[in-house]
C-alpha positions as CSV (number, residue, x, y, z in Angstrom):
1,M,-32.9,-19.3,24.0
2,V,-33.7,-17.7,20.6
3,T,-37.0,-19.1,19.2
4,F,-38.6,-19.0,16.0
5,K,-40.9,-16.1,17.4
6,D,-37.8,-14.0,18.3
7,V,-36.5,-14.1,14.6
8,E,-40.1,-13.2,13.5
9,K,-40.1,-10.1,15.8
10,K,-36.7,-9.1,14.7
11,A,-37.6,-9.3,11.0
12,K,-40.8,-7.1,11.8
13,D,-38.6,-4.6,13.5
14,E,-36.2,-4.5,10.4
15,L,-39.2,-4.0,8.1
16,S,-40.1,-1.1,10.2
17,V,-36.8,0.5,9.7
18,T,-37.1,-0.2,5.9
19,E,-40.4,1.7,5.9
20,G,-38.8,4.6,7.7
21,I,-35.8,4.8,5.3
22,I,-38.1,4.9,2.2
23,K,-40.0,7.8,3.9
24,Q,-36.6,9.7,4.5
25,I,-35.2,9.0,0.9
26,S,-38.7,10.3,-0.6
27,A,-38.6,13.4,1.7
28,I,-35.0,14.1,0.5
29,E,-35.8,13.7,-3.2
30,N,-38.9,16.2,-2.7
31,N,-36.7,18.8,-1.2
32,H,-33.3,18.4,-3.0
33,G,-34.1,20.9,-5.5
34,S,-34.6,23.8,-3.2
35,D,-31.7,23.2,-0.8
36,F,-29.2,20.8,-2.7
37,R,-26.5,21.0,-0.2
38,E,-28.7,20.2,2.8
39,S,-30.2,17.3,0.9
40,C,-26.9,15.8,0.2
41,Q,-25.8,15.9,3.8
42,S,-29.0,14.4,5.0
43,L,-28.7,11.6,2.4
44,R,-25.1,11.0,3.5
45,R,-26.1,10.9,7.2
46,L,-28.8,8.4,6.3
47,L,-26.4,6.1,4.4
48,Q,-23.9,6.0,7.3
49,M,-26.5,5.5,9.9
50,Q,-28.7,2.7,8.2
51,Y,-26.8,0.8,5.9
52,R,-24.5,-2.3,6.5
53,S,-20.7,-1.3,6.6
54,D,-20.0,-4.1,4.2
55,N,-22.2,-2.9,1.4
56,Q,-19.8,-1.4,-1.3
57,W,-22.5,0.3,-3.3
58,F,-23.6,2.5,-0.5
59,K,-20.0,3.2,0.5
60,L,-19.5,4.5,-3.1
61,C,-22.6,6.7,-2.8
62,S,-21.5,8.2,0.6
63,N,-18.1,9.1,-1.0
64,L,-19.9,10.6,-4.0
65,L,-22.1,12.7,-1.8
66,R,-19.1,13.9,0.1
67,D,-17.5,15.2,-3.0
68,T,-20.8,16.6,-4.2
69,I,-21.2,18.6,-1.0
70,K,-17.9,20.5,-1.8
71,N,-19.2,21.5,-5.1
72,T,-23.0,22.6,-4.9
73,N,-22.9,24.3,-8.3
74,S,-22.3,21.1,-10.5
75,M,-25.2,20.3,-12.5
76,Q,-23.5,16.8,-13.1
77,C,-23.4,16.4,-9.3
78,N,-27.1,17.2,-9.2
79,D,-27.8,14.7,-11.8
80,E,-25.9,12.0,-9.8
81,L,-27.8,12.8,-6.7
82,H,-31.1,12.3,-8.5
83,I,-29.9,8.9,-9.7
84,I,-28.7,7.8,-6.3
85,L,-32.1,8.8,-4.8
86,R,-34.0,6.8,-7.4
87,K,-31.8,3.7,-7.0
88,L,-32.1,3.8,-3.3
89,L,-35.9,4.1,-3.5
90,V,-36.0,1.0,-5.9
91,I,-33.6,-0.9,-3.7
92,E,-35.6,-0.1,-0.5
93,M,-38.9,-0.9,-2.0
94,E,-37.7,-4.3,-3.2
95,R,-36.3,-4.9,0.3
96,R,-39.5,-4.0,1.8
97,D,-41.4,-6.3,-0.4
98,T,-39.1,-9.0,0.2
99,E,-39.2,-8.7,4.0
100,K,-43.0,-8.2,4.0
101,G,-43.2,-11.7,2.2
102,L,-40.9,-13.2,4.6
103,I,-42.8,-12.1,7.6
104,D,-46.0,-13.3,6.0
105,N,-44.5,-16.7,5.7
106,F,-43.3,-16.4,9.4
107,L,-47.2,-15.9,10.3
108,N,-48.1,-19.2,8.5
109,L,-45.9,-21.1,10.8
110,F,-47.4,-21.2,14.3
111,P,-45.6,-22.2,17.5
112,Y,-46.8,-25.8,17.4
113,S,-46.1,-26.3,13.8
114,E,-43.7,-29.1,12.8
115,K,-40.1,-28.4,13.7
116,S,-39.1,-29.8,10.4
117,A,-41.1,-27.1,8.5
118,Q,-39.6,-24.3,10.6
119,T,-36.1,-25.6,9.9
120,Q,-36.6,-25.8,6.2
121,F,-38.1,-22.3,6.3
122,L,-35.0,-20.8,8.0
123,R,-32.6,-22.6,5.9
124,Q,-34.4,-21.6,2.4
125,N,-34.5,-17.8,3.6
126,K,-31.1,-17.8,5.4
127,G,-29.6,-15.6,2.7
128,I,-32.4,-13.0,3.1
129,L,-32.3,-13.1,6.9
130,K,-28.7,-12.7,6.9
131,A,-28.9,-9.5,4.7
132,M,-31.4,-8.2,7.3
133,G,-28.7,-8.7,10.1
134,L,-30.5,-11.8,11.7
135,K,-27.8,-14.5,10.7
136,K,-26.7,-15.0,14.4
137,D,-30.3,-15.4,15.6
138,V,-31.3,-17.7,12.8
139,D,-28.3,-19.8,13.6
140,R,-29.2,-20.0,17.3
141,C,-32.9,-20.7,16.4
142,L,-31.8,-23.7,14.2
143,K,-29.6,-25.0,16.9
144,N,-32.5,-24.8,19.4
145,I,-35.1,-26.4,17.0
146,Q,-32.5,-29.2,16.4
147,I,-32.3,-29.8,20.3
148,L,-36.1,-29.8,20.5
149,T,-36.4,-32.4,17.7
150,E,-36.5,-35.1,20.2
151,L,-39.5,-34.4,22.3
152,G,-39.8,-35.6,26.0
153,P,-42.4,-38.2,27.1
154,K,-46.0,-37.7,26.6
155,I,-49.2,-39.1,28.2
156,K,-50.2,-42.5,26.6
157,G,-53.7,-43.8,25.7
158,K,-54.1,-46.1,28.6
159,E,-53.0,-43.4,31.1
160,C,-55.7,-41.1,29.8
161,S,-58.3,-44.0,30.2
162,A,-57.1,-44.6,33.9
163,A,-57.4,-40.8,34.7
164,T,-61.0,-40.6,33.1
165,R,-62.0,-43.7,35.3
166,K,-60.6,-42.1,38.4
167,F,-62.4,-38.7,37.6
168,M,-65.7,-40.6,37.1
169,E,-65.2,-42.3,40.4
170,F,-64.6,-39.0,42.0
171,R,-67.8,-37.5,40.5
172,Q,-69.9,-40.5,41.8
173,A,-68.3,-40.7,45.3
174,S,-68.1,-37.0,46.1
175,S,-71.3,-35.8,47.8
176,K,-70.1,-32.1,47.8
177,F,-69.4,-32.3,44.0
178,K,-72.7,-33.8,43.3
179,E,-74.3,-30.9,45.4
180,Y,-72.5,-28.2,43.6
181,M,-73.0,-29.6,40.1
182,D,-76.4,-30.8,40.5
183,G,-76.1,-32.7,37.3
184,R,-74.7,-29.8,35.2
185,E,-72.1,-30.2,32.5
186,C,-68.4,-30.4,33.1
187,K,-65.4,-31.2,31.2
188,F,-62.0,-32.7,32.4
189,A,-58.8,-32.1,30.5
190,I,-55.1,-32.4,30.8
191,F,-52.8,-29.6,29.2
192,G,-49.1,-28.8,29.0
193,S,-45.9,-30.5,28.3
194,L,-47.3,-34.0,28.8
195,V,-49.7,-33.4,25.8
196,T,-47.1,-32.0,23.4
197,G,-43.7,-33.3,24.8
198,I,-42.4,-29.7,25.3
199,S,-42.9,-27.1,27.8
200,S,-44.7,-23.8,26.7
201,P,-42.7,-20.4,26.0
202,Q,-44.4,-19.2,29.4
203,S,-43.3,-21.9,31.6
204,N,-40.3,-21.7,34.1
205,T,-38.3,-23.9,31.7
206,P,-39.6,-22.6,28.3
207,N,-39.4,-24.6,25.2
208,S,-37.8,-27.6,26.9
209,P,-38.6,-31.2,26.4
210,T,-40.7,-32.8,29.1
211,D,-38.6,-33.9,32.2
212,Q,-35.5,-32.2,30.9
213,G,-33.7,-31.2,34.2
214,R,-36.7,-31.6,36.3
215,I,-39.9,-33.6,36.7
216,S,-42.7,-32.0,34.7
217,D,-46.0,-31.5,36.4
218,V,-49.3,-32.8,35.5
219,D,-51.5,-29.9,34.4
220,L,-55.3,-30.8,35.0
221,T,-58.2,-28.6,34.2
222,V,-61.8,-29.0,35.1
223,V,-64.4,-26.7,33.3
224,I,-67.6,-26.0,34.9
225,P,-70.6,-23.4,34.2
226,K,-69.9,-19.7,35.2
227,D,-72.8,-19.5,37.9
228,I,-71.4,-22.6,39.6
229,L,-68.0,-21.5,39.9
230,Q,-69.1,-18.3,41.6
231,L,-70.2,-20.5,44.5
232,F,-66.7,-20.8,45.4
233,K,-66.7,-17.1,46.8
234,S,-67.7,-18.8,50.0
235,Q,-64.6,-21.0,50.2
236,T,-61.5,-20.0,52.0
237,I,-59.3,-20.6,49.0
238,I,-55.9,-18.7,49.0
239,K,-56.9,-15.4,47.6
240,K,-53.9,-15.2,45.2
241,L,-55.3,-18.3,43.4
242,I,-58.6,-16.8,42.5
243,F,-58.9,-14.6,39.3
244,W,-61.7,-12.2,38.7
245,K,-63.1,-10.1,36.0
246,Q,-66.0,-7.6,36.4
247,G,-66.6,-9.0,39.9
248,L,-66.9,-12.6,38.6
249,I,-64.6,-15.4,39.1
250,T,-63.1,-16.6,35.9
251,H,-60.9,-19.2,37.1
252,I,-59.0,-20.8,40.2
253,G,-55.5,-22.0,40.3
254,P,-53.1,-23.7,39.6
255,I,-53.8,-25.5,42.8
256,K,-51.7,-28.1,44.6
257,E,-52.6,-30.9,46.8
258,S,-51.6,-28.8,49.8
259,S,-54.5,-26.5,49.4
260,A,-57.1,-29.3,48.5
261,A,-58.8,-29.0,52.0
262,K,-60.0,-25.7,50.9
263,L,-61.5,-26.7,47.6
264,G,-65.1,-27.4,48.8
265,P,-66.4,-30.0,46.2
266,F,-63.0,-30.5,44.9
267,S,-61.4,-31.3,48.3
268,D,-61.2,-35.0,47.5
269,F,-59.9,-34.6,43.8
270,F,-56.2,-35.2,44.5
271,K,-56.9,-38.4,46.5
272,Y,-58.3,-40.0,43.2
273,M,-55.6,-38.6,41.0
274,K,-52.6,-39.5,43.3
275,N,-50.3,-42.4,42.3
276,L,-51.8,-42.4,38.9
277,S,-49.3,-42.9,35.9
278,F,-48.8,-39.8,33.6
279,A,-46.2,-40.1,30.9
280,G,-44.6,-43.0,32.5
281,R,-44.2,-41.7,36.1
282,T,-46.4,-41.9,39.2
283,D,-44.4,-39.3,41.3
284,R,-45.4,-36.1,39.3
285,T,-46.8,-33.1,41.0
286,I,-50.4,-32.6,40.1
287,S,-51.8,-29.1,39.5
288,L,-55.4,-28.4,39.1
289,M,-57.2,-25.5,37.3
290,I,-60.9,-25.0,37.8
291,V,-62.3,-22.5,35.1
292,E,-65.6,-21.5,33.8
293,T,-66.9,-22.3,30.3
294,N,-66.4,-18.9,28.6
295,F,-62.9,-18.5,29.9
296,F,-62.0,-22.3,28.5
297,A,-63.7,-21.0,25.3
298,T,-61.6,-17.8,24.9
299,K,-58.3,-18.6,26.6
300,L,-57.7,-22.3,26.6
301,R,-59.7,-24.0,23.8
302,T,-56.9,-23.5,21.1
303,E,-54.1,-24.6,23.4
304,P,-52.9,-28.2,23.0
305,H,-54.9,-30.4,25.4
306,I,-56.7,-33.8,25.6
307,V,-60.3,-34.1,26.9
308,L,-60.5,-37.0,29.4
309,F,-64.1,-36.6,30.2
310,L,-67.1,-34.6,28.9
311,Q,-70.7,-34.7,30.2
C-alpha cells in the first residue's frame, strides 16, 4: 500500500538525484575548455542516463552533442555547448528549488493530519510530482487515502469511563499492586486504532480502518516510576516480553491474558478489563504494556492516546 510517506521518500530521492546532476553539469562546464570532446561525451551520457525520454528539449541537446563530437574544431559548436550547459544549470536549479519546496510542504503534513489536507496537497502538486516520475505513486496514494476516509469504530466516552472505573477498582482491590506502588503515581491509557480509527503503519495490517478484516485488539498501557518497574526483575515473566536499556527495564509487553499469572502486581488486571466494551465490542483481545515514566515521555507521549486514569 503506497502511503503519503512513501511519496515523500521518493520525492527526497529525486531531489538527491537533481543535486547530483547540478554538480556533474558544473564539473563539465569547468572542464570543457581543456578537453572539449570529452566534455561533450560526458554531457551526452548524462542526458541519456538522467532525463526523461519524453523530454524533447533534452533529445535535441543530445543530438546536437552527437554532431558536436564529430567536429571538435568548430567554435560555433563550442558556443552551443556553453549555451546548453548554462541552460541545463538554470533548469536543474529551478527544479531543485521546486522539489525542495515540495518536500518542505510534505514535512508540514504529518501522518495523522486530516486526510482531506493530504488529498488536496497531492492533487494541487500532481503536475510537479508527475514530472518527478511519481505519478503512479501519487495515484495509488490518493486511492488509499480515499479508502481510509471512512475510519473504523473508535472508543466512546462512556466506554472510557467504564474502563477508568474498573482500573480504579483494580487499584483498590489488588493487595499486590498496593504493595508495589506504595501510593506512587501511575497513569492508565489506551493507544492504537481504537483511539484513531485506523491502524498504525507498523501494525500487522498497516493503515487499515479498525476491525477491517479482523477484530482489532485493545492496546492498554500502565505507566509507573522507573524504580518500581525494576522490581519486575524478580518475576518469572516471559523474557522476550521484557525490554532493557543499560541494565534497566524500560517496558514490558505487549502482554496477553495467558501470561497474567506471571505479572506479579498486575496478575489480576485482566479480570477487571475482561468483558468491558471497547469501540462497541466486548470480545476484543486485550494487550497490556507496562512502561516506566521516561520511556513514556520519550517514546509514547506524542502517539495518539487517551488517558483513562492519572494519579
